[in-house]
C-alpha positions, 0 to 999 in steps of 0.5 A, spaced: 186 689 175 179 686 173 183 679 175 183 681 182 176 684 183 173 677 184 179 674 189 179 680 193 171 680 194 171 674 196 176 674 201 172 680 204 166 675 204 171 669 207 173 674 212 167 676 214 164 669 214 171 668 218 168 673 224 161 671 225 162 665 226 166 664 232 159 666 235 154 663 231 157 656 233 157 658 240 150 660 239 148 654 236 151 648 241 147 652 247 141 652 243 141 645 241 142 643 247 136 646 251 131 644 246 134 637 247 131 637 254 125 634 256 121 637 261 120 632 267 115 636 273 115 633 280 108 636 284 107 634 291 102 637 296 102 634 302 095 636 303 092 632 297 093 625 302 094 624 310 097 618 314 091 614 314 090 614 306 084 619 305 083 623 299 082 630 298 079 631 291 079 638 292 087 639 293 089 632 289 086 636 283 089 642 285 096 638 285 094 636 278 091 642 274 097 645 277 103 640 274 099 639 268 099 647 267 107 647 269 109 642 264 105 645 258 106 652 260 099 654 259 094 657 264 087 654 261 086 646 262 084 646 254 090 650 252 094 644 256 091 638 253 091 641 246 099 643 247 100 636 249 094 634 242 089 633 244 083 635 240 075 635 240 074 629 237 080 624 240 078 617 244 083 617 250 085 611 253 086 612 261 093 607 263 092 605 270 095 600 275 090 596 280 095 590 282 095 589 290 102 585 288 107 588 294 102 592 297 096 597 295 098 601 291 092 603 284 092 610 283 087 614 287 080 615 285 080 622 286 087 623 283 084 620 276 078 624 277 081 630 277 084 627 270 078 625 267 075 632 269 081 637 266 080 632 259 073 635 259 076 641 257 077 638 250 074 631 250 067 629 252 066 624 257 064 618 254 070 618 249 074 617 255 076 610 257 080 608 263 082 601 264 085 596 267 086 588 265 083 586 271 075 588 272 075 586 279 081 590 281 078 596 278 072 596 282 077 594 288 081 600 287 074 605 287 076 605 280 068 605 277 064 610 273 060 613 279 066 617 281 070 619 275 066 624 273 063 621 267 068 618 264 067 610 262 072 603 266 073 597 262 077 591 262 081 590 256 077 582 257 071 586 255 073 588 248 079 582 246 085 583 243 089 586 236 093 579 234 097 585 230 100 588 235 098 583 241 094 589 245 089 591 247 082 592 241 080 598 246 087 601 245 089 599 238 082 600 236 078 605 239 084 609 242 086 615 238 089 619 245 093 614 251 095 616 258 100 611 262 098 613 269 102 608 274 103 607 281 110 609 284 111 602 286 118 599 288 119 591 287 127 589 290 127 584 286 133 582 282 129 583 275 125 587 277 126 593 282 119 599 281 114 597 277 113 604 272 111 606 266 114 601 262 112 595 266 106 599 267 102 596 259 103 589 262 096 589 263 094 592 256 098 586 252 095 578 250 094 575 257 099 570 254 105 575 253 104 579 260 109 573 264 114 576 259 116 582 263 118 579 268 126 578 266 126 579 259 128 587 259 128 587 251 121 584 250 119 589 257 122 596 253 120 594 246 112 594 250 111 601 249 114 601 242 109 598 239 103 604 234 099 604 238 102 606 245 108 610 241 104 613 237 098 616 241 101 617 248 101 624 250 102 624 257 106 618 262 105 620 270 107 616 276 101 617 282 106 618 288 101 619 293 101 612 296 108 609 293 113 605 296 121 606 296 121 599 299 117 593 297 110 592 302 112 598 305 107 605 304 109 611 304 105 619 303 109 622 298 103 626 296 106 627 289 105 627 282 111 626 276 109 627 270 112 629 263 111 626 256 117 622 255 117 616 258 123 613 259 124 621 263 119 620 267 121 613 270 128 615 271 125 622 275 121 617 279 126 613 281 130 619 282 125 621 287 124 614 290 132 615 292 131 621 296 127 616 300 132 611 300 137 615 302 133 618 309 132 611 311 138 609 310 137 604 304 143 604 298 139 608 292 136 603 287 140 603 279 137 605 273 133 598 270 136 595 265 130 596 261 130 603 261 137 603 257 134 598 251 128 603 250 133 609 249 138 606 245 134 600 242 128 603 242 129 610 241 123 611 246 126 617 250 132 618 255 134 616 262 139 621 261 139 627 268 143 631 263 138 631 258 132 632 263 129 638 266 126 638 273 122 643 275 119 641 282 113 645 287 111 644 292 104 646 293 
């Protein structure tokens, strides 16, 4: 009889496992699929800006605060930023785009100020840097210190560049966290369809390298894979208070798109542009080739809509 006991027990365990395996197998892929999704928030507040390009500071702040809270599932700014990994000792660099290449689409100072005030729930104002490569363009856009709740404003030229990463020193040596704040800009060129998050860091580069972002999709994708950007970016946001859905045409969408994954946020922003283009009777813009390169070669995130959880807010 002893020679039959072990096989019987093994058979019983195997039978039980066979009964449980289908249930386990069904549960795990669903959980994994949910975990793999990245959240992007599309938030609009028509009261934040009007057709005369006048921004309402209180409504812009309400827009940003609600979007941030929704992204992070938190009830306060302090909780939100801590969820994103910001701590009191951090120095946060906010990259803005004040380039008026097509039309003026610089981020509204009221929105940037709302971001800076929100950050101060965790980080002192003196440890917040708003920057771009051109000091004159920053001033022309109204991105000046007396309008930004105490945050500092700098141009990349003032602090020099790190030759290793070929990025501004303020990004490589000073910042411990980074926020990428781009404008919702349609360029409508063969090699550059839009100018959004990945293109935004052209202003962080050594000036000699800036032209490489035009026409070299691999170079453009790789900029955001450099350690000072990839390892420190906690939030990606596209401002569409004043936007463009075709080159040179202003559009007051009155919203923002934000998330942790730069590729998912850029993909969602292009989706917003395409919704407007459809209404205007224009063809949809394709996803730029650099997004696929950034996803596949540099593993910077996803541009697959099936892996993006889009949350829409209308205030």
